[in-house]
C-alpha positions as CSV (number, residue, x, y, z in Angstrom):
1,M,151.0,127.2,138.7
2,V,151.7,124.7,135.9
3,P,148.6,124.1,133.8
4,E,147.2,120.6,133.7
5,T,147.4,118.8,130.4
6,Q,145.0,116.0,129.5
7,E,144.5,114.2,126.3
8,L,140.9,114.3,125.1
9,G,139.0,112.3,122.6
10,T,138.6,113.5,119.0
11,T,135.6,113.7,116.9
12,E,136.4,110.2,115.6
13,D,135.5,108.9,119.1
14,L,131.8,110.0,118.7
15,V,129.2,107.3,118.4
16,E,127.9,107.6,114.9
17,R,124.6,105.7,115.1
18,V,122.7,106.1,118.3
19,A,119.2,106.1,119.6
20,A,117.7,107.5,122.9
21,I,114.4,106.7,124.5
22,D,112.5,109.0,126.9
23,V,110.5,106.3,128.7
24,A,107.0,106.8,130.0
25,K,104.4,104.3,131.3
26,A,102.4,103.8,128.1
27,S,104.9,104.9,125.5
28,G,108.4,106.0,124.8
29,M,109.7,108.9,122.7
30,V,112.5,107.7,120.5
31,C,115.2,109.9,119.0
32,M,117.6,108.3,116.4
33,R,120.7,110.2,115.1
34,L,122.6,109.0,112.1
35,P,125.3,110.3,109.8
36,H,124.0,112.1,106.7
37,A,124.1,110.0,103.6
38,T,125.8,112.5,101.3
39,R,127.0,115.5,103.4
40,T,130.1,114.7,105.5
41,G,129.9,115.9,109.1
42,R,126.2,116.4,109.1
43,R,123.7,114.4,111.2
44,V,120.2,113.2,110.4
45,Q,117.7,113.2,113.3
46,E,114.4,111.4,113.5
47,V,112.0,111.5,116.5
48,W,108.8,109.4,116.9
49,N,106.6,107.9,119.6
50,V,106.5,104.1,120.3
51,P,103.9,102.4,122.4
52,S,105.2,100.3,125.4
53,T,103.8,97.0,124.0
54,T,105.9,94.0,123.2
55,T,105.0,94.1,119.5
56,A,105.8,97.7,119.1
57,I,109.2,97.4,120.9
58,L,110.2,94.4,118.8
59,E,109.4,96.4,115.7
60,L,111.5,99.3,117.0
61,G,114.4,96.8,117.6
62,D,114.1,95.6,114.0
63,R,114.1,99.2,112.7
64,L,117.1,100.2,114.8
65,V,119.1,97.1,113.7
66,C,118.3,97.9,110.0
67,Q,119.6,101.4,110.5
68,G,122.8,100.1,112.0
69,V,122.3,101.7,115.4
70,T,125.1,100.6,117.8
71,R,123.9,102.0,121.1
72,V,120.5,102.6,122.7
73,V,120.2,104.7,125.8
74,M,117.3,105.3,128.2
75,E,116.7,106.8,131.6
76,A,116.0,104.7,134.7
77,T,112.4,105.7,135.1
78,G,110.7,103.5,137.7
79,A,110.2,100.1,136.2
80,Y,109.0,101.3,132.8
81,W,112.5,101.0,131.3
82,K,112.6,97.2,131.7
83,P,110.5,96.2,128.6
84,Y,112.6,98.5,126.3
85,F,115.9,97.4,127.8
86,F,115.3,93.6,127.9
87,L,113.6,93.3,124.5
88,L,116.1,95.5,122.7
89,E,119.0,93.8,124.4
90,A,117.6,90.4,123.3
91,R,117.5,91.8,119.7
92,G,121.3,92.2,119.8
93,L,121.5,96.0,120.5
94,E,123.8,97.5,123.1
95,C,121.5,99.0,125.7
96,W,122.6,101.5,128.3
97,L,120.6,102.5,131.4
98,V,121.6,105.9,132.7
99,N,120.9,107.8,135.9
100,A,118.3,110.5,135.4
101,R,120.3,112.8,137.6
102,D,123.2,112.7,135.1
103,V,121.1,113.7,132.0
104,K,119.3,116.8,133.4
105,N,118.7,119.3,130.6
106,V,120.1,122.8,130.8
107,P,118.0,124.9,133.3
108,G,115.7,127.4,131.8
109,R,115.0,125.5,128.5
110,P,111.6,124.1,127.6
111,K,111.0,120.5,128.7
112,T,109.0,118.1,126.6
113,D,109.4,114.4,125.9
114,K,110.7,115.2,122.4
115,L,113.4,117.6,123.7
116,D,114.4,115.2,126.4
117,A,114.9,112.4,123.9
118,V,116.9,114.7,121.6
119,W,119.1,115.8,124.5
120,L,119.7,112.3,125.6
121,A,120.7,111.3,122.1
122,R,123.1,114.2,121.8
123,L,124.8,113.3,125.1
124,T,125.0,109.7,124.0
125,E,126.7,110.4,120.7
126,R,129.3,112.5,122.4
127,G,130.2,109.9,125.0
128,M,129.2,112.0,127.9
129,L,127.2,109.3,129.8
130,R,128.1,106.4,132.0
131,P,125.9,103.3,132.0
132,S,124.4,102.0,135.2
133,F,125.0,98.4,136.3
134,V,122.3,96.1,135.0
135,P,123.2,92.5,136.0
136,P,122.4,89.4,133.8
137,K,119.1,87.6,134.0
138,P,120.0,85.0,136.7
139,V,121.3,87.7,139.0
140,R,118.2,89.8,138.3
141,Q,116.0,86.9,139.3
142,L,117.9,86.4,142.5
143,R,117.5,90.1,143.2
144,D,113.7,89.7,142.9
145,L,113.8,86.9,145.4
146,T,116.0,88.6,148.0
147,R,114.2,91.9,147.7
148,L,110.8,90.3,148.1
149,R,112.1,88.5,151.1
150,A,113.2,91.8,152.6
151,A,109.8,93.4,151.9
152,L,108.0,90.5,153.5
153,N,110.2,90.6,156.5
154,Q,109.4,94.3,156.9
155,E,105.7,93.6,156.6
156,R,105.9,90.9,159.2
157,S,107.7,93.2,161.6
158,R,104.9,95.8,161.1
159,H,102.3,93.2,162.0
160,K,104.2,92.3,165.1
161,Q,104.3,95.9,166.2
162,R,100.6,96.2,165.6
163,V,100.1,93.2,168.0
164,E,102.2,95.0,170.7
165,K,100.0,98.1,170.2
166,I,96.8,96.1,170.7
167,L,98.2,94.6,174.0
168,E,99.1,98.1,175.2
169,D,95.6,99.2,174.4
170,A,94.4,96.3,176.6
171,Q,96.8,97.3,179.3
172,I,98.8,94.1,178.9
173,K,102.4,95.1,179.7
174,V,104.0,91.7,178.9
175,T,106.4,93.3,176.3
176,S,108.2,95.0,179.2
177,V,109.1,91.6,180.7
178,L,109.4,89.4,177.6
179,T,112.4,89.9,175.3
180,D,110.6,88.4,172.3
181,L,106.8,88.4,172.4
182,F,106.7,86.0,169.5
183,G,109.0,83.4,171.1
184,A,107.6,80.1,172.5
185,S,106.4,81.6,175.8
186,G,104.9,84.7,174.2
187,R,103.0,82.7,171.5
188,D,101.6,80.4,174.2
189,M,100.4,83.4,176.2
190,L,98.9,85.1,173.2
191,A,97.1,81.8,172.2
192,A,95.7,81.5,175.7
193,L,94.5,85.1,175.7
194,I,92.8,84.7,172.4
195,A,91.2,81.4,173.6
196,G,89.6,83.3,176.5
197,E,92.0,82.8,179.4
198,R,92.1,85.9,181.5
199,S,93.7,84.7,184.8
200,P,97.2,86.4,185.1
201,R,98.5,83.5,187.2
202,V,97.4,80.9,184.7
203,L,99.0,82.9,181.9
204,A,102.2,83.4,183.8
205,D,102.5,79.6,184.3
206,L,103.0,79.3,180.5
207,A,106.4,80.8,180.9
208,R,109.4,78.6,179.8
209,G,113.1,78.7,180.4
210,N,114.5,81.6,182.3
211,L,111.1,83.3,182.4
212,V,110.0,80.9,185.1
213,R,111.9,83.0,187.6
214,K,109.8,86.0,186.6
215,K,106.3,84.5,187.1
216,A,105.3,87.2,189.7
217,T,106.4,90.0,187.4
218,L,104.7,88.3,184.5
219,A,101.4,87.9,186.4
220,D,101.4,91.6,187.2
221,A,102.2,92.6,183.6
222,L,99.4,90.3,182.3
223,T,96.8,92.0,184.4
224,G,94.7,94.1,182.1
225,Q,91.4,94.6,180.2
226,F,91.8,92.1,177.3
227,E,88.4,91.8,175.6
228,D,87.0,89.8,172.7
229,H,87.6,92.8,170.4
230,H,91.3,92.6,171.2
231,S,91.2,88.8,170.7
232,F,89.8,89.1,167.2
233,L,92.4,91.7,166.2
234,C,95.3,89.7,167.6
235,Q,94.1,86.5,165.9
236,T,93.8,88.2,162.5
237,L,97.4,89.6,162.8
238,L,98.8,86.3,164.0
239,D,97.3,84.6,161.0
240,S,99.0,87.1,158.7
241,I,102.3,86.7,160.6
242,D,102.2,82.9,160.2
243,H,101.3,83.2,156.6
244,L,104.2,85.6,155.9
245,T,106.6,83.3,157.9
246,G,105.6,80.4,155.5
247,Q,106.2,82.6,152.5
248,I,109.6,83.7,153.8
249,A,110.6,80.0,154.4
250,R,109.6,79.2,150.8
251,L,111.6,82.2,149.5
252,N,114.6,81.0,151.5
253,E,114.5,77.6,149.7
254,Q,114.2,79.3,146.3
255,I,117.0,81.7,147.1
256,T,119.3,78.9,148.1
257,A,118.6,77.0,144.8
258,A,119.1,80.2,142.8
259,V,122.4,80.9,144.4
260,Q,123.6,77.4,143.5
261,D,122.6,78.0,139.9
262,L,124.4,81.3,139.5
263,P,126.9,81.3,136.6
264,G,130.4,82.1,137.6
265,P,132.7,84.7,136.0
266,E,134.1,82.0,133.8
267,E,132.1,79.7,131.6
268,H,130.9,76.4,133.1
269,T,131.9,77.5,136.7
270,R,129.5,78.0,139.5
271,P,130.2,79.6,142.9
272,G,127.7,77.4,144.6
273,P,127.4,77.3,148.4
274,S,131.2,77.6,148.8
275,L,131.0,81.3,148.0
276,V,128.2,81.8,150.5
277,E,130.2,80.0,153.1
278,R,133.3,82.2,152.4
279,L,131.2,85.3,152.7
280,D,129.6,84.0,155.8
281,A,133.1,83.9,157.4
282,I,133.2,87.8,157.5
283,P,132.2,89.1,161.0
284,G,128.6,90.4,160.9
285,V,127.8,88.6,157.7
286,G,125.4,85.7,157.8
287,P,123.8,83.6,155.0
288,T,121.0,86.1,154.5
289,T,123.5,89.0,154.0
290,A,125.7,86.8,151.8
291,H,122.6,86.1,149.5
292,I,121.9,89.9,149.3
293,L,125.6,90.6,148.4
294,L,125.5,88.1,145.6
295,A,122.1,89.3,144.4
296,E,123.1,93.0,144.3
297,L,126.6,92.6,143.0
298,G,126.6,89.3,141.1
299,P,129.3,86.7,141.0
300,D,131.4,88.4,138.3
301,M,133.5,91.4,139.6
302,A,134.6,92.3,136.1
303,V,132.0,95.1,136.2
304,F,134.0,96.7,139.1
305,P,137.7,96.7,138.2
306,T,138.8,97.4,141.8
307,A,137.4,97.2,145.3
308,D,137.5,101.1,145.4
309,H,135.3,101.2,142.3
310,L,132.8,99.0,144.0
311,A,132.9,101.1,147.2
312,S,132.4,104.3,145.1
313,W,129.4,102.7,143.2
314,A,127.8,101.7,146.5
315,K,128.2,105.3,147.8
316,L,130.3,104.2,150.8
317,T,133.1,106.8,150.1
318,P,132.8,110.5,151.0
319,R,132.6,112.8,148.0
320,T,135.1,115.6,147.7
321,T,133.8,119.2,147.2
322,Q,136.2,122.0,146.3
323,S,135.5,125.7,145.8
324,G,138.5,128.0,145.6
325,A,140.7,127.4,148.5
326,K,138.1,125.5,150.5
327,R,138.1,121.8,150.2
328,G,135.8,119.5,152.2
329,S,133.7,116.4,152.0
330,S,130.0,115.9,151.5
331,P,127.7,113.0,152.4
332,T,128.3,109.7,150.7
333,G,125.1,109.7,148.7
334,R,122.1,107.3,148.5
335,G,123.5,104.4,146.5
336,N,121.8,101.0,146.4
337,P,119.3,100.9,149.3
338,W,119.1,97.1,149.5
339,L,122.9,96.7,149.5
340,K,123.5,99.6,152.0
341,S,120.8,98.3,154.3
342,A,122.3,94.8,154.5
343,L,125.8,96.2,154.9
344,G,124.6,98.5,157.7
345,E,123.1,95.6,159.6
346,A,126.3,93.6,159.1
347,A,128.4,96.5,160.3
348,S,126.3,96.9,163.4
349,A,126.8,93.2,164.2
350,A,130.5,93.3,163.5
351,A,131.0,96.3,165.7
352,R,130.1,94.1,168.7
353,T,132.6,91.4,168.0
354,D,136.2,91.0,169.2
355,T,137.7,91.1,165.7
356,Y,139.5,93.5,163.5
357,L,136.3,95.0,162.3
358,G,135.1,95.5,165.8
359,A,138.4,97.1,166.8
360,R,138.1,99.4,163.7
361,Y,134.7,100.5,164.8
362,R,135.8,101.3,168.3
363,R,138.8,103.3,167.1
364,I,136.7,105.4,164.7
365,V,133.7,105.9,166.9
366,K,135.8,107.8,169.5
367,R,136.6,110.7,167.2
368,R,134.1,110.5,164.3
369,G,130.8,109.3,165.9
370,R,128.7,106.2,165.5
371,K,127.3,106.8,162.0
372,K,130.6,107.4,160.3
373,A,132.2,104.5,162.1
374,L,129.4,102.2,160.9
375,V,129.9,103.5,157.3
376,A,133.6,102.8,157.6
377,V,133.1,99.2,158.8
378,A,130.4,98.7,156.1
379,R,133.0,99.8,153.5
380,S,135.6,97.4,154.9
381,I,133.0,94.5,154.7
382,L,132.2,95.4,151.1
383,I,135.9,95.5,150.1
384,I,136.5,92.1,151.8
385,A,133.4,90.7,149.9
386,W,134.9,92.1,146.6
387,H,138.1,90.1,147.1
388,L,136.3,87.0,148.1
389,I,134.0,87.1,145.0
390,N,136.7,88.2,142.6
391,D,139.2,85.4,143.6
392,P,137.6,82.0,144.2
393,D,140.7,80.8,146.0
394,T,140.7,83.5,148.6
395,T,139.4,82.9,152.1
396,F,138.8,85.3,154.9
397,C,141.4,85.6,157.6
398,D,140.7,87.9,160.5
399,L,143.6,90.3,161.4
400,G,142.7,90.2,165.1
401,S,141.4,92.9,167.4
402,D,145.0,93.8,168.4
403,Y,146.1,94.5,164.8
404,H,146.5,98.2,165.3
405,E,148.3,97.8,168.6
406,R,150.8,95.5,167.0
407,L,151.7,98.2,164.5
408,I,152.8,100.6,167.3
409,D,156.5,100.7,168.1
410,P,156.7,100.1,171.9
411,K,159.7,102.4,172.4
412,R,158.0,105.2,170.6
413,R,154.7,104.7,172.5
414,T,156.6,104.8,175.8
415,R,158.5,108.0,174.8
416,D,155.2,109.7,173.9
417,L,153.5,108.7,177.1
418,V,156.5,109.9,179.2
419,R,156.5,113.2,177.3
420,Q,152.8,113.7,178.1
421,L,153.3,113.0,181.8
422,N,156.2,115.4,181.9
423,A,154.0,118.1,180.3
424,L,151.5,117.5,183.1
425,G,154.2,118.3,185.7
426,H,155.2,114.7,186.7
427,D,158.7,113.3,187.1
428,V,158.7,109.8,185.5
429,T,161.1,107.0,186.3
430,L,160.7,103.8,184.4
431,T,161.7,100.5,185.9
432,P,161.8,97.5,183.5
433,A,159.3,94.7,184.5
434,S,160.8,91.5,185.7
C-alpha cells in the first residue's frame, strides 16, 4: 500500500500570542502564553483569575491588547461565555468559541480550572481547535426572538394538554369528537362549561360548521361530572393560554421587523421579505420556519463555504466510523436543536406533498425507515435553503414528483421487468400499445 503524503504546517504557523479563558459563573481563569523576550523558542505563561464583571473583563481586554494577544479562546459553558466573548470582541480582539467536547484534557490527568486554561491555551497556539459559529449581533437578536417564540409555543401546548386532562378528570370526552378543542366550537363549549352550563344538549348546540352533524355524539361526549373545581382550573389555564397567544403575536411582529432589518452579505444590502418569500416556496417551509432558518444561519453564507459544509455543521450527514477492515456509519449527532426541530417539522410536512421532496421521502422510507427518510428530506431542505440564501437571484423550482421516474430508461426498465417475470416461470409476450 502506498503511504499517504500530506503537507503539514511548520512551527512558523503557530499562534505566538494567545489567551485562553476557562469560564465559570462568577469568574474565569485566564492563561496567557507569549514568546520569551530574550530566549528564542521559549514561551512565557501567566495564569490569573478574573471576575465575571463588566469592569474586570474590560480591564482584561486592555491588558491583552497591550500584550499584543491576537486570539482569545473560551469554551461554550452555558451562557457564561457571553460577557467575555462580546466585551473582548468589542475591544478588537479575535475571539473564538470552541466546543467543550473538542478540548477534553487527557484522561487520567488532574483537572483544575488552572490546568484546563493552560491546556486550552496550548491547543490554541498550535492551531488544533476549530471555532464555533457565533453570528453577528442582529442575527443573535433575531435568534433570541425566534427561540423565545418557540419556548412560548411549547408552554402554550403544555397548558392546552392540561386542559384536556382536566376534562378527562371530569369525564368529558369531547376531545374524542373535536379535532381542535381550542377552535371556535371548542372555546364556546369551554366558556359555557365554565359559566355553569351543564346540559349536554345545550352545549352540543354550540357546535359550528361540520360539527353540527355530530350533535348527538357531542351530547354524549359532553355528559360528565364537571364541577366548580374543574371550572376554576380551566379558567386559570385558559387565561394563561390567551396571555401566551398575545405574547406570541407580539413576537411575530417583532420578528418580522427584525428580519427586514437584517444586513445582507454585502454592505448596504438587505434580504427583506423577499428572502422569506423565496424560502417559503420550499415545500414544508412556511414563514415561521423561514424565520428560524434566517435566525440560526444568518443571511451571509460565507461562514459555510458549500452546502455540504452547512449540512455537516447541522449534523444532518452520517458520520463515518472505521476500525481495521470494518467501515460503517454512526448517528448524525445532536447539532443545533432549534434548527433541527424546525427542519424536522418541515420535512414531515414536505413528505405529505406531491413534490420532489415528497417523492424522495417515499422512495427512501421503503428501504431505510421513516426516521432516516425524514433526515434525508431535512438535509435536502437545508441544502435548498443554502442556495437560496447564498444567491439572491435564485428562486426555488420544484423538480416534480416524477423526477426519478423520468431518469429511468424505458427500454431498460422493460427488459428488467421481463427478466424478473421469466425468473418466476412466466413466458412474456409484449404487444406495443396503440
